C-alpha positions as CSV (number, residue, x, y, z in Angstrom):
1,M,37.1,19.2,3.6
2,A,39.1,19.0,0.4
3,K,38.9,22.0,-1.9
4,E,39.3,22.3,-5.6
5,T,42.9,22.8,-6.6
6,N,44.4,25.0,-9.3
7,V,45.9,22.0,-11.2
8,D,45.8,22.4,-14.9
9,Q,42.7,20.4,-16.2
10,T,44.0,20.0,-19.7
11,G,44.3,16.4,-20.8
12,R,42.9,15.0,-17.6
13,E,40.5,12.0,-17.8
14,V,37.0,12.8,-16.7
15,L,34.2,10.6,-15.3
16,V,30.7,12.1,-15.3
17,L,28.1,10.4,-13.2
18,L,24.7,11.2,-14.6
19,G,22.3,10.7,-11.7
20,G,25.2,11.3,-9.4
21,A,23.0,12.0,-6.4
22,G,20.8,9.0,-6.9
23,D,20.7,5.6,-5.2
24,L,22.9,3.7,-7.6
25,A,25.6,6.3,-7.6
26,L,25.7,6.8,-3.8
27,R,25.2,3.1,-2.8
28,M,27.4,1.4,-5.4
29,L,29.3,3.6,-7.9
30,L,30.9,6.1,-5.5
31,P,31.9,3.5,-2.9
32,S,33.4,1.5,-5.8
33,L,35.4,4.5,-6.8
34,Y,36.5,5.0,-3.2
35,F,37.8,1.4,-2.9
36,L,39.6,1.8,-6.2
37,E,41.2,4.9,-4.7
38,V,42.2,3.0,-1.6
39,D,44.0,0.5,-3.9
40,R,45.4,3.3,-6.0
41,L,43.8,1.8,-9.1
42,L,42.1,5.0,-10.4
43,P,43.8,6.9,-13.3
44,H,46.1,9.3,-11.5
45,D,44.7,12.4,-13.2
46,L,41.0,11.4,-13.0
47,R,38.3,14.0,-12.3
48,I,34.9,12.9,-11.2
49,I,31.8,15.1,-11.8
50,G,28.5,14.1,-10.2
51,L,25.6,15.5,-12.1
52,A,21.9,15.6,-11.1
53,R,19.0,18.0,-10.6
54,H,19.5,18.0,-6.8
55,D,20.6,21.4,-5.6
56,H,24.1,20.7,-4.2
57,T,27.3,22.6,-4.1
58,A,30.6,20.8,-4.6
59,D,31.2,20.9,-0.9
60,S,27.7,19.7,0.1
61,Y,28.0,16.9,-2.5
62,R,31.3,15.7,-1.0
63,K,29.8,15.8,2.4
64,L,26.9,13.6,1.1
65,V,29.3,11.1,-0.5
66,R,31.4,11.0,2.7
67,E,28.3,10.2,4.8
68,Q,27.3,7.4,2.4
69,L,30.8,5.9,2.5
70,G,30.7,5.9,6.3
71,K,27.6,3.6,6.2
72,R,29.5,1.0,4.2
73,A,33.0,0.9,5.6
74,T,35.5,2.5,7.9
75,V,36.8,5.3,5.8
76,E,40.6,5.8,5.4
77,E,41.0,9.6,5.6
78,S,44.0,9.6,3.3
79,A,42.1,7.8,0.6
80,W,39.0,9.9,1.1
81,N,41.0,13.1,0.8
82,R,42.4,11.9,-2.5
83,L,38.9,11.0,-3.8
84,A,37.4,14.2,-2.5
85,A,40.0,16.2,-4.3
86,R,38.7,14.6,-7.6
87,L,35.0,15.3,-6.8
88,D,33.0,18.1,-8.3
89,Y,29.2,18.6,-8.8
90,L,26.9,20.1,-11.3
91,S,23.1,20.6,-11.0
92,V,21.5,20.7,-14.4
93,D,18.9,18.9,-16.5
94,I,21.1,16.9,-18.8
95,T,18.3,16.0,-21.1
96,K,18.3,19.7,-22.3
97,E,20.8,21.3,-24.7
98,E,21.6,24.0,-22.2
99,G,22.3,21.5,-19.5
100,A,24.8,19.6,-21.7
101,K,26.5,22.9,-22.6
102,A,26.9,23.7,-18.9
103,L,28.5,20.2,-18.5
104,A,30.8,20.9,-21.4
105,D,31.9,24.1,-19.7
106,K,32.5,22.2,-16.4
107,V,34.4,19.4,-18.2
108,G,36.6,21.9,-20.1
109,P,39.7,20.7,-22.0
110,H,40.1,17.0,-21.3
111,G,41.5,13.7,-22.4
112,D,39.3,10.6,-22.2
113,L,35.7,11.3,-21.1
114,V,33.6,8.6,-19.5
115,V,29.8,9.3,-19.1
116,Y,28.0,6.9,-16.8
117,F,24.2,6.8,-17.3
118,A,22.8,6.1,-13.8
119,L,19.5,7.2,-15.2
120,S,16.2,5.7,-16.5
121,P,16.9,4.2,-19.9
122,S,13.9,6.1,-21.2
123,L,16.2,9.2,-21.0
124,Y,19.1,7.8,-22.9
125,G,18.0,9.1,-26.3
126,S,17.4,12.7,-25.2
127,V,20.6,12.8,-23.2
128,C,22.7,11.5,-26.1
129,T,21.3,14.1,-28.4
130,A,22.1,16.8,-25.8
131,L,25.6,15.5,-25.3
132,Q,26.2,15.5,-29.0
133,S,25.0,19.1,-29.4
134,A,27.5,20.1,-26.7
135,G,30.4,18.4,-28.5
136,L,30.7,15.7,-25.8
137,T,30.5,12.6,-28.0
138,G,33.8,12.6,-29.7
139,P,36.1,9.6,-30.4
140,K,37.5,9.8,-26.8
141,T,34.1,9.5,-25.2
142,R,32.9,6.2,-23.6
143,L,29.2,5.9,-22.6
144,V,28.4,3.4,-19.8
145,L,24.7,2.3,-19.9
146,E,22.8,0.6,-17.1
147,K,20.2,-2.0,-17.7
148,P,17.4,-2.5,-18.7
149,I,18.0,-1.4,-22.3
150,G,14.3,-1.1,-23.1
151,K,11.4,-3.3,-22.0
152,D,11.1,-5.4,-25.2
153,F,12.9,-5.9,-28.5
154,A,11.3,-2.9,-30.2
155,S,12.1,-0.4,-27.5
156,S,15.6,-1.8,-27.1
157,C,16.3,-1.2,-30.8
158,V,15.1,2.4,-30.3
159,I,17.4,3.1,-27.4
160,N,20.4,1.3,-28.9
161,G,19.7,3.2,-32.1
162,A,19.7,6.6,-30.3
163,V,22.9,5.9,-28.5
164,G,24.5,4.4,-31.6
165,A,23.7,7.5,-33.6
166,V,26.1,9.6,-31.6
167,V,29.0,7.2,-30.8
168,D,30.4,4.0,-32.3
169,E,29.5,0.6,-30.8
170,S,33.2,0.3,-29.6
171,Q,32.5,3.3,-27.3
172,I,29.5,1.8,-25.6
173,F,29.8,-0.2,-22.4
174,R,26.5,-1.9,-21.4
175,I,26.7,-3.0,-17.8
176,D,25.3,-6.1,-16.2
177,H,26.9,-5.9,-12.7
178,Y,26.6,-9.7,-12.3
179,L,29.5,-10.0,-14.8
180,G,31.7,-8.1,-12.5
181,K,31.4,-10.6,-9.6
182,E,34.6,-12.6,-8.8
183,T,32.8,-15.9,-8.9
184,V,31.2,-15.3,-12.3
185,Q,34.7,-14.6,-13.7
186,N,36.0,-17.6,-11.8
187,L,33.5,-19.7,-13.7
188,T,35.2,-18.8,-16.9
189,A,38.6,-19.6,-15.4
190,L,37.3,-22.9,-14.0
191,R,36.0,-24.0,-17.4
192,F,38.7,-22.8,-19.7
193,G,41.8,-22.8,-17.4
194,N,41.6,-26.4,-16.4
195,V,41.7,-29.6,-18.4
196,L,39.6,-31.3,-15.7
197,F,36.1,-29.8,-16.4
198,E,35.8,-28.9,-20.1
199,P,35.9,-32.6,-21.4
200,L,32.9,-33.3,-19.0
201,W,31.0,-30.1,-19.9
202,D,28.4,-31.7,-22.3
203,N,25.2,-33.8,-22.6
204,K,27.1,-37.0,-22.0
205,H,28.1,-36.1,-18.5
206,I,25.7,-33.4,-17.3
207,D,22.2,-34.2,-16.3
208,H,20.8,-30.7,-15.9
209,V,21.8,-27.1,-14.8
210,Q,19.9,-24.9,-12.3
211,I,20.3,-21.1,-12.1
212,T,18.6,-19.3,-9.2
213,I,18.4,-15.6,-8.4
214,A,16.2,-15.5,-5.2
215,E,15.4,-12.3,-3.4
216,T,13.9,-12.0,0.1
217,E,13.0,-8.3,-0.6
218,K,9.5,-7.2,-1.5
219,V,8.9,-4.9,-4.5
220,G,8.4,-1.9,-2.1
221,E,8.8,1.6,-3.5
222,R,10.0,0.2,-6.8
223,W,6.5,-0.9,-7.7
224,P,5.8,1.7,-10.4
225,Y,8.9,0.4,-12.4
226,Y,8.4,-3.2,-11.4
227,D,4.7,-3.3,-12.3
228,E,5.7,-2.4,-15.8
229,Y,8.5,-4.9,-16.2
230,G,7.9,-7.9,-13.9
231,A,10.3,-10.6,-13.0
232,L,10.7,-11.8,-16.6
233,R,12.0,-8.5,-17.9
234,D,13.6,-7.2,-14.8
235,M,15.8,-10.2,-14.0
236,L,15.6,-13.1,-16.5
237,Q,16.3,-11.0,-19.6
238,N,19.6,-9.9,-18.3
239,H,21.1,-11.5,-15.2
240,L,19.8,-15.1,-15.7
241,L,20.4,-15.2,-19.4
242,Q,23.9,-13.8,-19.0
243,L,24.7,-16.5,-16.4
244,L,23.3,-19.2,-18.7
245,C,25.5,-18.0,-21.5
246,L,28.6,-18.2,-19.4
247,V,27.8,-21.8,-18.4
248,A,26.8,-22.9,-21.9
249,M,29.0,-21.1,-24.3
250,E,31.8,-22.7,-26.4
251,A,35.4,-21.9,-25.7
252,P,36.2,-18.5,-27.3
253,S,39.3,-18.2,-29.5
254,G,40.7,-15.8,-26.9
255,F,39.8,-13.8,-23.9
256,D,39.0,-10.6,-25.8
257,P,35.7,-8.7,-26.1
258,D,34.4,-9.9,-29.4
259,A,35.5,-13.5,-29.1
260,V,33.8,-14.0,-25.8
261,R,30.6,-12.1,-26.8
262,D,30.4,-14.0,-30.1
263,E,30.1,-17.3,-28.2
264,K,27.5,-15.8,-25.9
265,V,25.3,-14.7,-28.8
266,K,25.5,-18.2,-30.3
267,V,24.0,-19.6,-27.1
268,L,21.1,-17.0,-27.2
269,R,20.4,-17.9,-30.8
270,S,20.2,-21.5,-29.9
271,L,17.6,-21.1,-27.2
272,R,14.5,-23.1,-28.1
273,P,11.6,-20.6,-28.4
274,F,8.4,-21.0,-26.3
275,T,5.1,-21.5,-28.0
276,K,1.4,-21.8,-26.9
277,A,1.9,-25.6,-27.0
278,N,4.8,-25.8,-24.4
279,V,4.6,-22.6,-22.4
280,A,2.2,-23.9,-19.8
281,H,4.2,-27.1,-19.2
282,D,7.7,-25.5,-19.3
283,T,7.2,-22.2,-17.5
284,V,5.8,-21.0,-14.2
285,R,4.5,-17.5,-13.6
286,G,3.7,-16.4,-10.0
287,Q,2.7,-13.5,-7.9
288,Y,3.2,-13.3,-4.1
289,V,0.3,-13.0,-1.7
290,A,0.5,-12.3,2.1
291,G,3.0,-14.5,4.0
292,V,6.0,-14.4,6.3
293,V,9.6,-13.8,5.3
294,E,12.5,-14.1,7.8
295,G,10.0,-13.9,10.6
296,T,8.3,-10.7,9.4
297,A,4.7,-10.6,8.0
298,R,4.5,-9.4,4.5
299,E,1.5,-8.2,2.6
300,G,0.7,-9.4,-0.9
301,Y,1.8,-7.7,-4.1
302,L,-1.7,-6.4,-4.9
303,E,-1.9,-4.7,-1.5
304,E,1.5,-3.1,-2.1
305,V,0.6,-1.6,-5.5
306,G,-2.9,-0.8,-4.5
307,K,-4.5,-1.8,-7.7
308,P,-5.3,-4.9,-9.8
309,S,-2.2,-6.3,-11.6
310,K,-1.2,-9.3,-13.6
311,T,2.5,-8.6,-13.2
312,E,4.6,-11.7,-12.2
313,T,6.9,-11.5,-9.2
314,F,8.2,-15.0,-9.8
315,V,9.2,-16.9,-12.9
316,A,10.7,-20.3,-13.5
317,M,11.3,-22.1,-16.8
318,K,12.9,-25.1,-18.4
319,V,15.1,-23.9,-21.2
320,D,16.5,-26.1,-24.0
321,I,19.6,-25.2,-26.0
322,D,19.4,-26.7,-29.4
323,N,23.0,-27.5,-30.3
324,W,25.2,-30.5,-30.2
325,R,26.8,-29.9,-26.8
326,W,23.6,-29.4,-24.9
327,A,20.9,-31.4,-26.7
328,G,18.8,-33.1,-24.1
329,V,20.2,-31.1,-21.1
330,P,17.5,-28.9,-19.5
331,F,18.5,-25.6,-18.0
332,F,16.1,-24.7,-15.1
333,L,16.0,-20.9,-14.4
334,R,14.1,-19.2,-11.6
335,T,13.9,-15.8,-9.9
336,G,11.4,-14.1,-7.6
337,K,10.7,-11.6,-4.9
338,N,9.7,-12.5,-1.3
339,L,11.4,-15.9,-1.3
340,P,12.8,-17.7,1.8
341,D,16.5,-17.0,1.1
342,R,18.6,-14.4,-0.7
343,R,20.6,-16.5,-3.1
344,T,22.2,-16.4,-6.5
345,Q,23.5,-19.8,-7.4
346,I,24.4,-22.0,-10.4
347,V,24.2,-25.7,-9.9
348,V,25.7,-28.1,-12.5
349,Q,24.3,-31.6,-11.8
350,F,26.4,-34.3,-13.3
351,K,25.0,-37.7,-14.2
352,P,25.6,-40.7,-11.8
353,V,28.3,-43.2,-12.3
354,P,27.2,-45.8,-14.9
355,H,27.8,-48.8,-12.6
356,N,28.1,-49.2,-8.9
357,I,31.0,-51.5,-7.8
358,F,30.7,-51.1,-4.1
359,G,27.7,-53.3,-3.3
360,S,24.1,-52.8,-2.2
361,A,25.0,-50.9,1.1
362,A,26.8,-48.2,-0.9
363,Q,24.1,-48.0,-3.5
364,A,21.8,-45.7,-1.6
365,E,24.8,-43.6,-0.4
366,T,26.2,-42.9,-3.9
367,K,25.3,-39.5,-5.2
368,A,26.2,-37.9,-8.5
369,N,28.8,-35.2,-8.5
370,R,27.4,-31.7,-8.2
371,L,29.2,-28.4,-8.9
372,V,27.6,-25.5,-6.9
373,I,28.7,-21.9,-7.7
374,D,27.4,-19.4,-5.2
375,L,27.5,-15.7,-6.1
376,Q,25.6,-14.2,-3.2
377,P,25.2,-13.8,-0.3
378,D,28.6,-15.6,-0.1
379,E,30.9,-16.2,-3.1
380,D,32.1,-19.8,-3.3
381,I,32.5,-22.7,-5.6
382,S,32.2,-26.3,-4.3
383,L,32.3,-29.7,-6.0
384,T,30.5,-32.6,-4.2
385,V,32.6,-35.7,-4.6
386,M,32.2,-39.3,-3.2
387,T,34.8,-40.5,-0.7
388,K,35.1,-43.6,1.6
389,R,33.3,-43.3,4.9
390,P,36.0,-43.6,7.7
391,G,36.0,-46.7,9.8
392,L,35.2,-50.4,9.3
393,S,32.0,-52.1,8.3
394,E,30.8,-55.7,7.9
395,E,28.9,-54.5,4.8
396,G,32.0,-53.6,2.9
397,M,33.1,-50.2,1.8
398,R,30.7,-47.4,2.8
399,L,30.6,-44.0,1.0
400,Q,29.9,-40.4,1.8
401,S,29.6,-37.2,-0.2
402,L,31.8,-34.3,0.8
403,P,32.1,-30.8,-0.7
404,L,35.4,-29.9,-2.1
405,S,35.8,-26.1,-1.9
406,L,37.4,-24.5,-4.9
407,A,37.0,-20.8,-4.1
408,M,36.9,-20.0,-0.4
409,S,37.4,-16.3,0.2
410,A,40.5,-15.5,2.2
411,A,39.8,-14.9,5.9
412,G,39.3,-11.3,6.7
413,S,39.5,-10.1,3.1
414,R,37.0,-7.5,1.9
415,R,34.4,-8.7,-0.6
416,R,34.6,-6.4,-3.6
417,I,31.7,-4.6,-5.1
418,A,31.1,-5.9,-8.6
419,Y,31.2,-2.4,-10.0
420,E,34.8,-1.9,-9.0
421,K,36.0,-4.4,-11.6
422,L,33.6,-3.0,-14.2
423,L,34.6,0.6,-13.6
424,L,38.3,-0.3,-13.8
425,D,37.6,-2.0,-17.1
426,V,35.8,1.1,-18.5
427,F,38.9,3.2,-17.6
428,R,41.1,0.6,-19.4
429,G,38.8,0.4,-22.4
430,D,38.3,-3.4,-21.9
431,R,34.7,-4.4,-23.1
432,T,35.0,-8.1,-22.4
433,L,32.6,-8.1,-19.4
434,F,30.1,-5.8,-21.1
435,V,27.1,-6.7,-23.2
436,R,27.1,-6.1,-27.0
437,R,24.1,-4.7,-28.8
438,D,23.3,-8.0,-30.6
439,E,23.4,-9.8,-27.2
440,V,20.8,-7.4,-25.7
441,E,18.5,-7.6,-28.7
442,Q,18.8,-11.4,-29.0
443,A,17.9,-11.8,-25.3
444,W,14.9,-9.5,-25.8
445,K,13.7,-11.6,-28.8
446,F,13.7,-14.7,-26.6
447,V,11.9,-12.9,-23.7
448,D,9.3,-11.4,-26.1
449,G,8.6,-14.9,-27.3
450,V,7.9,-16.0,-23.7
451,S,5.5,-13.0,-23.2
452,A,3.7,-13.7,-26.5
453,A,3.3,-17.4,-25.6
454,W,1.9,-16.4,-22.2
455,A,-0.6,-14.1,-23.8
456,E,-1.6,-16.6,-26.4
457,A,-2.1,-19.4,-23.8
458,K,-3.7,-17.0,-21.4
459,I,-1.2,-17.8,-18.6
460,E,-1.7,-15.6,-15.6
461,P,0.4,-15.4,-12.4
462,A,-0.4,-18.2,-9.9
463,P,-0.4,-17.1,-6.2
464,Y,2.4,-18.1,-3.8
465,A,2.7,-17.1,-0.2
466,A,5.5,-14.7,0.6
467,G,8.3,-16.8,2.2
468,T,7.8,-19.8,0.0
469,W,9.7,-21.0,-3.1
470,G,7.0,-19.8,-5.6
471,P,3.9,-21.6,-6.8
472,H,3.6,-25.4,-6.4
473,S,4.0,-25.8,-10.1
474,A,7.7,-24.6,-9.8
475,T,8.4,-27.9,-8.0
476,A,6.5,-29.9,-10.7
477,L,8.6,-28.1,-13.3
478,I,11.8,-29.8,-12.3
479,S,10.6,-33.0,-10.5
480,P,10.3,-35.4,-13.5
481,Q,13.1,-38.0,-13.6
482,G,13.7,-37.4,-9.9
483,R,15.2,-33.9,-10.2
484,A,14.8,-31.3,-7.4
485,W,15.7,-27.7,-6.8
486,N,18.9,-27.2,-4.7
487,E,17.4,-25.8,-1.6
């Protein structure tokens, strides 16, 4: 087992993982740091301090981390030994001033300090106050915040205000891990690195866009949190709206943090708000009841939580973007628990060709081009194109649609954890893939409008059986003009 060395700590970069013994740290963050170590991408002098209330020594913490890594991958001992030499642990209550002072003593003289908040956002304010009292919020400090930043616009402002009171906005890195996925970044490269797509990326050529985040998991032990937030606040406010922004935004002036995020905010400001008049027609709110998922019987949400609840576990909506590029192009968003497949997918459905030249036999075979961007479980980008069907026919040329793969992963290559890219960007100080305060708050304004419209129109969750694609009204939401969900 690696032991702490006597290397001079002065000037070393330090990463502090608040909640360092929790699920996110052990399942995602520390494996990401290990893989960065394998690739020798960590800052050479980086120290890592796990902090939590759990009673660990530095050695027992390293043992715990090693066990968790073994569940995810075959561990390279040389890389593990390098990572273990960086690891330390501190057991304190970081919301208290004395806990922050103990952390300051553990950190000691240092260079850049990164503090990762793998904690409940309700603790962010008290933790920031404690860190400031201990002198840990100087100009070389970067604070990394996990979502959700609040549960509505008002609480988001409180949390952002508390964090912004101790550090500058340029020192805050708000994470949405979807933005670290290779395929999400590839979407930006696809749009703005090629002359092929951007001229077609508008209401003249695109019929509609679908964005789906489907989960086969039930709510389970997360129900105390989930029952307070629901699918709208837990998933749509951040992941779905971020993906929508990347699809819909204008070309930024450059690939730098503010230029990219300026364009995303413009999209959020252009979202048509929901009202009592349109919320029943253009949104679907659902809650799962007993059913079967992947061959396993599942109980209903109310049985899981053990009390009456009007929390939605499924939400779908037709979103309109009121600007010149997207006027008249509906964006269909949906997300839910206990669905048939685990899938995160963006579908860009192009309009059909304006005139068929191949005769009546080919008429039924002609399909409009479709760009499908899969984020999980597999990452891929494919474009459906029309080609000639091989062979001869008395009826003239026959057509078929074939997918053209644009982003097949290399055979045998490891699929990276999204947090690897984001942690690397934090160390480099690159905020391009992180969410700015006005983005968060603008998204909450939109979501608060949906909630208010639901309340005013008295929209309650409709039941859907676990293992199905939500309430029947979700199909009716997209079916006008012959559209259908990509299933």
